[in-house]
Residue, then its C-alpha position, 0 to 999 in steps of 0.5 A: m588392798q583397800f584404799h580411797h576411803h579417806g579420799y582419792v589416792p592418785t599414786d601407789p596406795r602403799l605409800q599413802t596408807a599413812a596420809g593424814a594419820g599418825l605422828a610427826r616422827p622427829d629425827e631425834i629420839p624423844d626423851e620419852v617413848d611408848v616402846l623402845i625396840v633394841g635391835a633391827g633384826p627380823a624380830g625387831m623389824l616385824l615388831a616395829a611393823q606391827l606397832a607402826q599400825f597404831p598411830t597414837i603409839v610412839t615407837r622407836i627402834v635402835e640398831r648399833r649397826p651404822g646402816r642397812l644389813e646387806i647380807g644376813q645369815a638366815d634365809g629359810i621362810q616357812a609357809r607360816t611366816v609367808e602367811t604372816f607376810q601376807a598380813f603385812g602386805f608383801a607376801e606376793r612380792i617377796a615370793e616372786e624374788a625368792y627360791r621356792i622349795s617344793e621338793v626335798n631329796f635325800w642322798a645316802p651311800d650307794p649300797a653297791h658302792p658305799s664310797r659314792i652317794t645315791r638318791t634314796a628318796r624324793t619328798d614333797d615339801d608340803p605333802a599334806g597341803l598344809s598351806e596355800f603359801p610356799h616355803l621360800v628361801v630369801n636372804q635375811a637382808r631382803v626380809l628386813d627391807y620389806l618389813a622396813e617398808a611396811a613399818s615406814n608406810a604404816p600410820a605411825r611411820v616407824s623407821v630405824d635409828y641406826g648407830v644407836e647402841f643400847v647400854d643398860l636399863t633400870v626398871g622403875a617401881d610401881g609402873a614408872p617408865v623404864e630408864v634406858e641408857l643409849r650411846e649414839h654414834d654419828p658418822a664422824g665417829v663421835s659418840r654421846t651417851r643419853r638417857i630416855r624413858a620408855r613405857y616398855v622395852v623389847g630386846c631383839d638384840g640377838a644371842r648376846s643380848r644386853v637387854r637380857e643381861s640387864i634384866g638378869r635372865s640367862y640361858t639354860g642348856g648348852a652346846a651339842m659339841h658338834a660343828w658345821g661350816v656354812m657357805d653361800v657359793l657360786a659353783v659349777t657341779d655335776f651334782p644333779d640336785v643342785r637346785l633342790k633342797c637336799a639332805i646328803q649323808s655320805q661316809a665323809g660326812s653330811i651336807l644340807l644343801i639349800p638353793r638360794e634365790g636368783g637361780f645360781l647361788v647355793r648354801m651348804y651346811v657342811d658337817l665338820g664333825d664332833v668338837p673336843a671338850h677342850d676345843r674352846g672355840a678353836v673349830r671356829s677358825t676352820p679355814l674356808a678351804d677346809i670346808v670346801r674340801r670337806a664338801q667335795a669329799i661328801l659329794h663324791p663321785y660328783t664334783l664341786d668347783v667353787r668359783d665364788v663365796a658370798w658369805w661363810s661361817v663356822y658355828e657350833v650347835g647350841h640349844r639354849v632357852v631363857d626361863r622367862f621372856d620378860d622381866a616379871t617373876e612367876g606369881e609376882v603382882r608387878l606386870p612386865r615392862v621389859f621383854i626379849c624376842g628371838d635369839a635373845c631368848h632361844t638359840h638352836s641350829a640353823k639347819a632346821g630353818q626355824g630361827m628367823n621364823v620363830s623369832m618373827q612369830d615371837a614379835f607378832n605375838l607380842g606386837w599386837k598385845l603391846g599395841s592393844v594395851l597402849d591404845g587402851r583396847a586391852p588391860a595391861s595383864l594381857l602382856r603376861t601371856y607373851s612369855e607364857e605362850r612363846r616360851e613353850v613354843a621355844v622349848d618344843l622347837i629346841e626338842f625338834d632341832k635336837q632330833w633333826s641336828s642329831l640325825m643330820a650329824q650321825g654318820a651314814e654307817d650309824a643309821d639303822d635305816p637309810d630312810t630314817l632322815a626322810t621319814f623324820y622330815t616328812s612325819n614332822a612336816e607340820f612342825a617344820a612349816g611352822f604350823m604345830t604351835r597350839y596355844r593353851p587356854s588363857m584369857i585370849t584362848g578359849d577351851d574346846a567346849h564347842q570345838h565340834l562345831a568347827a573341827g577344821f579350826p582347832i582352837g589355839k592353832r593358826f586360822r587356816s584359810a580356805p577358798v570363798i567367793r566374795v559376794a560384792d564382786a563375785t571373785p574367788r578369794q582366800l578367806g584368811h588373806h583379807a586379814r591384816a596385821d592391824g591389831r584387830w580381832r576377827l569374828y568369822a560368822f559361818a551362817d546357818r542354812d536359812g540365815s535366821a540364827l545369823r541375823e539374830w546374832a548379827g543384830w545383837l552384835r551391832d546393837s546390844a550393850d552387851s556386845p563386845v563390838r558395842r562395848t569396845m566402840r568409841p563414839d568417834a570411831d568406826l564400827d570395825r575399829v577393834f573387830d573385823v566381822k565377816v560372814v560366809f553364807q552357805q548359798r551360791h553367791d548369785d543367790l544372795g543379795l549383798l545389801d540384804a546382809p545384816a548391817v554389822f557386815l556392811p560397816q560404814v568406815g572412814p571420814f566419808g562414812l563409806t560402806d565396806y563391801e568386802k566382808v560378805y562371802a559365799a561358799d565356793e562350790s568347787a571347794d566348799i569351806f563348810d566341808l573343807r573345815t568341817i563346819d557345822r551347818s547350823g551356824v558357828v562363830v570362829v574367833v581369831r586373834p590379831d596374830q591369826y590364831v583361833a581363840n574360840v569357837l561358839p554357836f550363835s546362841a552363846r552370846d553370854e560366852l562371847s561377851a564374857f570372853f572379851a570382857a576378860c581381854l578387852a577394855s571397855a571404851t568407857r574406861r581409860s586404859p591404865e597405860r594412859e592414866 
């Protein structure tokens, strides 16, 4: 965390990051806003936290609930999501209160006594060491609390307008604002309807999304005709793995057992079997007592004495996705004005622990793009990439979830191999952890012409951190952990052996009119307003002189023009990043998007290519954004 560069901060710096910046947020929703977010679930709150980083953008988020969510349905937090939380500044705090999944165990019928279950496999949750971050379990309500804090402390000071219901919208012609009808409910139960105008509207309002309906989008896909009961319980049991994540298959059915935070609470997804075609939702009326009895039968010979139930529900597995995640039409000239995120555009089972995570990644993908366009950093055509990128992710997710759900639901006697479930889980660990997303070439993701220069940073995949030494204070750091969800692009320069090629490139980047840094720099702004530029040298940190680094890596920031010393790094001898990530020692630039995905890999000599790449996706500071004209 960096602070004091705008003046001395005498209290908690998290509460002062917005001091002297941002907008005076009125209590009443203005008649005109830049972005209206509908729904304060995980997607909506992460989107609000991201847009709150842009102090000139008026963002409001409305939620029909009267107040804060107290208990949520989702609970699994992938390592990729924890990486994202690091960018918002609360990964360590939420990890401290969460349950950490380190091992997944598998149980099946004992071959000698098939009516009894026995442990068949133990697997590491992250056998390949995909991330330094853990896989967590924490209630959705607490995730929303942390995101709400991040949004309210950020420069634009965004908070939720509770008791406000979305009714309908009309998209104006020729780029005119979207007309939105809202219904406001006060604590006394009095309602009033009003209309506001928004440049953009984002529906994060769940599977029954009214925003989705208002733009004429609908799901394709259907139900798998299989039901599950889910319950969060406080129980006494002699099942030995009650504090480990377990996939349990027995002759009586299946359970996915997930320990919850706090040391005592346990979630159980209990197989209720196939649903008849004529059921018409009757299975959702299954009594809690029946779910408990089914769980007890599945766990035999172990006992389960449920003492309290914090929450429970019954659901049918459904796999559905919308054809587009915005209001534009394929090939249409008009740019999108309305977007949908999360369950509003894709639904699936809860057992793979993907839903909340993928929803928040939808929002992370969209948030920096909206912020960049409205702030004048990028052309509005950037917004087309949201649906193109995220729908493909949703389709892959549904295919994965179909396979996982099918394997979990099949009877133990139907399995060809008792280790089938464990084998599937371990072979798909990268997907389950959130790291299989790979964006295709586009205006914000380059091709692989120079991929060989940094093979460990695959273009289109998330930037994978690695240990380095910060030269200024000789402290070990993770290179990726310094990146914040501030809408900036990252340029990581990995120096050549003697630094000569690096210095030529760094001088060009800082001073040339063709440089993307110079082309996007406003006269009254810091050098690093759009780009966060860092260098990693091959030498030991104590063989380097901090102030000998090229000036672009020592920018002057804030009203006092203070030097930022936290952009110069050296390889860590104990875990050399050049070796870990297969980085060519002749030098290379790794370009990383604001949502932490690798956008390009280029040699220092490819200056024209770097300029051309950013000319396509970033606006020059000398021309105003169409959104502000």
